[in-house]
Structures are given as C-alpha cells and as structure tokens.
BADOVEX-790101 format. One record per residue (C-alpha): z, y, x. Coordinates in steps of 0.1 Angstrom, whole numbers, plus 5000, padded with zeros to 4 digits. Layout:
    w    v    u
    Z    Y    X
...
//
This chain:
    w    v    u
 8772 7234 2747
 8795 7214 2766
 8780 7186 2785
 8810 7161 2790
 8781 7140 2815
 8759 7139 2837
 8738 7113 2837
 8716 7105 2866
 8685 7084 2871
 8667 7071 2903
 8636 7066 2912
 8624 7038 2944
 8660 7025 2945
 8653 7006 2916
 8627 6982 2938
 8647 6973 2965
 8660 6936 2952
 8693 6924 2966
 8699 6955 2990
 8700 6981 2961
 8734 6983 2962
 8733 6999 2992
 8715 7024 2983
 8736 7032 2947
 8768 7037 2969
 8750 7056 2991
 8738 7081 2964
 8771 7077 2951
 8789 7087 2979
 8756 7117 2979
 8770 7128 2948
 8803 7126 2955
 8798 7151 2985
 8776 7175 2965
 8803 7182 2940
 8832 7182 2961
 8828 7223 2966
 8819 7227 2925
 8854 7237 2904
 8861 7212 2886
 8869 7174 2883
 8844 7147 2884
 8844 7112 2882
 8813 7096 2896
 8806 7056 2892
 8777 7032 2889
 8775 7008 2858
 8742 6991 2845
 8716 7002 2875
 8725 7040 2861
 8753 7068 2877
 8770 7089 2861
 8795 7121 2865
 8820 7121 2844
 8834 7160 2842
 8865 7165 2831
 8883 7197 2818
 8868 7227 2827
 8841 7232 2850
 8810 7256 2858
 8777 7237 2844
 8754 7255 2863
 8768 7248 2898
 8777 7215 2892
 8735 7204 2880
 8723 7233 2909
 8741 7207 2935
 8730 7178 2916
 8695 7188 2918
 8702 7190 2959
 8705 7158 2959
 8678 7128 2977
 8678 7094 2959
 8677 7115 2923
 8649 7119 2903
 8665 7131 2867
 8696 7150 2855
 8707 7140 2824
 8734 7162 2807
 8756 7142 2782
 8775 7150 2750
 8800 7122 2742
 8810 7117 2709
 8834 7089 2696
 8816 7066 2676
 8835 7076 2643
 8809 7061 2620
 8773 7063 2614
 8778 7094 2590
 8797 7110 2614
 8767 7102 2639
 8746 7116 2621
 8760 7149 2617
 8769 7154 2652
 8733 7146 2662
 8717 7173 2636
 8747 7196 2655
 8737 7189 2687
 8696 7197 2680
 8711 7230 2659
 8723 7240 2690
 8702 7226 2716
 8668 7242 2704
 8674 7277 2683
 8636 7274 2679
 8628 7241 2649
 8588 7243 2656
 8591 7214 2676
 8583 7177 2678
 8601 7153 2687
 8612 7117 2687
 8644 7095 2685
 8646 7067 2714
 8681 7047 2713
 8694 7020 2729
 8723 6995 2721
 8746 6989 2745
 8775 6979 2728
 8762 6944 2707
 8789 6944 2683
 8774 6981 2667
 8762 6976 2633
 8725 6988 2635
 8698 6977 2659
 8680 7003 2683
 8653 7005 2660
 8672 7011 2630
 8696 7039 2647
 8661 7059 2659
 8649 7052 2623
 8679 7070 2604
 8689 7094 2625
 8654 7110 2626
 8656 7113 2589
 8688 7131 2596
 8671 7159 2614
 8640 7156 2597
 8661 7163 2564
 8683 7189 2579
 8651 7206 2596
 8621 7207 2579
 8600 7229 2604
 8607 7198 2628
 8577 7174 2633
 8578 7139 2641
 8555 7129 2672
 8562 7092 2688
 8535 7092 2711
 8542 7133 2729
 8568 7147 2718
 8583 7180 2728
 8617 7163 2726
 8630 7131 2733
 8665 7125 2718
 8679 7096 2736
 8710 7076 2723
 8729 7051 2742
 8759 7033 2717
 8788 7019 2741
 8826 7021 2739
 8809 7062 2728
 8783 7076 2721
 8759 7092 2747
 8735 7116 2734
 8710 7135 2755
 8677 7151 2755
 8669 7171 2787
 8663 7155 2823
 8662 7182 2851
 8643 7170 2879
 8658 7157 2909
 8649 7161 2945
 8635 7126 2945
 8637 7105 2982
 8653 7087 2989
 8701 7093 3000
 8707 7106 3025
 8719 7082 3057
 8707 7054 3044
 8676 7058 3073
 8693 7066 3102
 8694 7096 3122
 8671 7120 3140
 8674 7150 3164
 8654 7180 3149
 8644 7202 3172
 8646 7238 3152
 8643 7273 3161
 8638 7302 3137
 8605 7301 3121
 8590 7284 3089
 8577 7248 3103
 8609 7232 3113
 8636 7236 3090
 8607 7222 3066
 8599 7195 3090
 8637 7190 3091
 8645 7191 3049
 8611 7167 3049
 8622 7137 3067
 8664 7142 3051
 8645 7134 3017
 8639 7104 3033
 8675 7091 3036
 8676 7102 3076
 8707 7118 3089
 8695 7153 3112
 8714 7163 3140
 8693 7196 3155
 8692 7215 3188
 8683 7251 3190
 8670 7264 3225
 8688 7301 3227
 8670 7327 3256
 8694 7353 3261
 8691 7386 3269
 8655 7378 3254
 8666 7368 3224
 8697 7381 3205
 8730 7375 3186
 8705 7376 3156
 8685 7353 3165
 8709 7327 3168
 8729 7335 3135
 8693 7335 3118
 8692 7298 3128
 8724 7289 3120
 8712 7306 3083
 8686 7280 3084
 8707 7251 3097
 8729 7262 3067
 8704 7260 3040
 8687 7227 3050
 8723 7213 3051
 8724 7221 3017
 8698 7191 3012
 8712 7168 3040
 8750 7175 3040
 8766 7180 3080
 8745 7191 3107
 8759 7192 3142
 8740 7218 3156
 8738 7220 3199
 8726 7260 3211
 8713 7251 3245
 8711 7284 3269
 8675 7280 3280
 8671 7310 3298
 8668 7301 3333
 8642 7269 3328
 8625 7293 3316
 8624 7318 3342
 8621 7290 3366
 8589 7280 3351
 8577 7306 3350
 8582 7313 3386
 8565 7283 3397
 8543 7271 3371
 8506 7285 3361
 8507 7308 3331
 8483 7292 3310
 8509 7261 3307
 8537 7276 3302
 8541 7273 3265
 8542 7229 3273
 8557 7232 3301
 8583 7243 3284
 8579 7226 3254
 8580 7190 3277
 8616 7204 3288
 8628 7205 3254
 8621 7176 3238
 8636 7161 3274
 8668 7180 3263
 8667 7170 3225
 8660 7137 3236
 8694 7134 3258
 8712 7146 3227
 8697 7123 3204
 8700 7091 3228
 8740 7099 3234
 8741 7107 3194
 8727 7076 3184
 8696 7090 3167
 8662 7071 3164
 8641 7101 3170
 8632 7133 3174
 8615 7159 3142
 8596 7188 3151
 8576 7209 3127
 8543 7209 3143
 8515 7208 3126
 8478 7197 3139
 8454 7225 3156
 8480 7260 3141
 8486 7268 3174
 8472 7259 3210
 8504 7236 3220
 8495 7220 3189
 8463 7212 3193
 8460 7171 3198
 8455 7171 3236
 8487 7194 3238
 8510 7172 3212
 8498 7141 3235
 8513 7162 3263
 8546 7161 3250
 8551 7133 3236
 8542 7120 3276
 8575 7125 3281
 8589 7115 3252
 8611 7077 3249
 8620 7082 3217
 8595 7087 3185
 8588 7118 3173
 8581 7126 3139
 8558 7151 3131
 8567 7152 3085
 8537 7187 3088
 8515 7173 3106
 8487 7176 3079
 8499 7205 3062
 8480 7240 3061
 8503 7270 3067
 8501 7279 3027
 8517 7245 3019
 8542 7244 3043
 8552 7280 3030
 8553 7266 2996
 8580 7241 3003
 8599 7270 3026
 8607 7290 2996
 8612 7262 2972
 8639 7248 2996
 8651 7283 3005
 8647 7288 3040
 8615 7312 3038
 8631 7343 3033
 8654 7340 3065
 8630 7324 3087
 8604 7357 3080
 8633 7380 3093
 8618 7398 3128
 8648 7383 3152
 8624 7362 3174
 8635 7333 3196
 8628 7321 3231
 8594 7297 3214
 8580 7337 3205
 8591 7354 3243
 8574 7331 3266
 8543 7325 3247
 8515 7332 3277
 8483 7353 3265
 8454 7328 3271
 8474 7291 3267
 8457 7267 3278
 8446 7240 3243
 8435 7209 3261
 8457 7206 3285
 8451 7173 3309
 8486 7152 3316
 8476 7147 3345
 8478 7180 3353
 8506 7194 3339
 8525 7164 3357
 8514 7182 3386
 8520 7214 3378
 8557 7200 3371
 8560 7186 3408
 8569 7227 3419
 8599 7224 3397
 8609 7200 3418
 8636 7218 3439
 8662 7226 3413
 8649 7216 3375
 8673 7191 3375
 8707 7211 3383
 8688 7234 3360
 8687 7210 3329
 8722 7195 3337
 8737 7230 3334
 8719 7237 3299
 8728 7206 3288
 8767 7206 3301
 8772 7241 3285
 8755 7232 3253
 8773 7244 3223
 8785 7224 3195
 8785 7239 3161
 8792 7220 3130
 8771 7227 3104
 8787 7220 3067
//
C-alpha cells in the first residue's frame, strides 16, 4: 500500500503546559534529522497538537519507518493514506479498498473511530463511523464488530483531505534529544556504557563521549569497536563528539606507584577527572557511566563513593539497579550487543588487579594517589592535549 503521510504521536510532551511548543519544535527538528538520509522528499510540520510527515513522490517506506522508530519523543507512528474529499460514497469505496488491501485475512474484529476536524463536513463523527463500519461489514461478511477490544481500529480524520490509518508502530518514547542539556558519556567497548548513553539520551539529553585507549596494550580493533558502538548509539542520540584519550602512560605510572589492589579505583578516578575536563570545556552538565551496583569490584557502593569523590559534576548511572540480563536485553534491542561482545579488550580489562579491593576507603585511596604527585599532572595534561576528536554522525 502507498502511504502518503506519517502521523506522529508523542507522549509526555502533551503535559508540558505553556512550554509544550518548545518540545514540539525540538521533536520536529529531530524528525527532520532522522529522515535526512532517507531517499525521498519529506515535509515535517506540526498542526493541532500533532506532528505530520508528508511524503512526496517515491520513497522507501520501510527505511523511513525504521528511522522514525529511533526518534526519542515519539510513542506512535501511524502510516496514513490521504484521500481527496470526493463525496461520502467514494469515501466508503476507498475505506473498503483500504481494508481489503491492509487485511487479507478477514477473520478479524474491527471498529471505526472518526474525527471531524472540518466542521462543514455534512456528517458528524458518529455518523461517519457508523456508516463506514456498515460499508465494511457489507463488503466482508467474515469481519465482525467489536467496539471494546477490536483487532483493528480504523481511524478516519476529516480535514481538507481525509486521513485513513489503522496501524500504530511503537515509537522509542522518551523526550526529544536536546531538550534537557548535554552530558559526557564514559564509553568503553563493553555492553553497559552504550546502553547507559542510550537511556540518558532517551530523556532528552544530548551526549558527548570519552573513550580511553591504551596502545599497544589495546589494538586498533578495540578502538574501531568503540567507534562502531558510538555510531549505533548515535542513531538514537544524534551526532556524538567522541574524545579518544591515550591513557597508556597514566595507567603504567599508576601501576608502578600504587598498590595493585587499588589499581582499578585509582585509574577510574583519573578517567573521571579527564572526562570531567572535557565535559566542562564543552558545556556538559554531568557525566554518564554504565555502572550497576555490585556488578564488579569497582561498582560496589564503597567503590562508587570513591569514584564520586573526585567529581564536581553529577554522575548519572541509569543502569544502577539493573542486573546483567536486563542490560543485555536493552543492548540487543538497540543493536549494540553483537558489537560489544567482540573479543577486543579495552584499557579497563587489560590492567585489572587479580584481587581488587571491594570496599576502598577514600582516605586511603587519596594517600595512595599522593605517590603519583611527581608526574601525574603532566601526564594528565599530555593526555588531554593529545586527545583525538572524532565526530560520530
């Protein structure tokens, strides 16, 4: 079937009161961005608390729908057939033809819901629903009416043209990206951090990212793995500015000077410091990590407190109460899981202590870091100055 328009439904934006137009405008911008790379011409606009995408000429329906499903803020995507107002008898014929093509198996229940936005139309909403339902029943004896729990709800909207739709494709939900500021994601090649970026982005937060690379201990394949993950997250979040930090010298220095059971915590603290530097420079309002309580030694309550100790920015941990299987399910849904499990280790897994401390004392960790005072500031500054910036589209 040839669909001429997508009617896009949003959720909690509808309760934003006087500021709702700001969220609607942001959503329109995100829809335009999502369709920019789809073949075809699309006009995106809002009208009467709804957002529409008019599709001009030939276009790839499946690709357009797939891109729209990734737009945060949309809860429903309705493919619409637009009909010219050529009288009610012609409308009945067109609706019968629509039902015949959309539902080859007629063993279904249905109801018709009508909305008359054009008040000069000769029938009211109830009459339109009643008469069109009757026409469908006459054409297809196997179809039955169920006004309470129908298999199919046929929606009719009478405007200058008449809109017909019965399918609602679930959207991504959430809030339009960019309506809640920007935050810095600590992105690794694992399963968790891409999911964390996706989930915070779903709440309307634009994201940048910092990745810590440790050549020659980590390969270019490990770096490419992270780039691939960032590209997948960017399908939902929009463009991501990725900072690739050479962390090798810092890690080796910590390894030489600090107790090995504290390595992970101290390295993590320096990662947070560096990520926070970029966050402040680029106008971010917080840091994002993929940590979950108790998942590994560096994610116990005491370890998280020791990590937070060096942060001036708030740290957002959307996965904090998830178990691993729940995280994996989200990763599979958003398409990052298969990339995350590729066997290319990053710096977080190369320099892991055999017996890491699980209940670090912040005062003890600070004293251990004093052993680094001779060179650590210089090494951090070099890492910051030599960071590679990659724009992920």
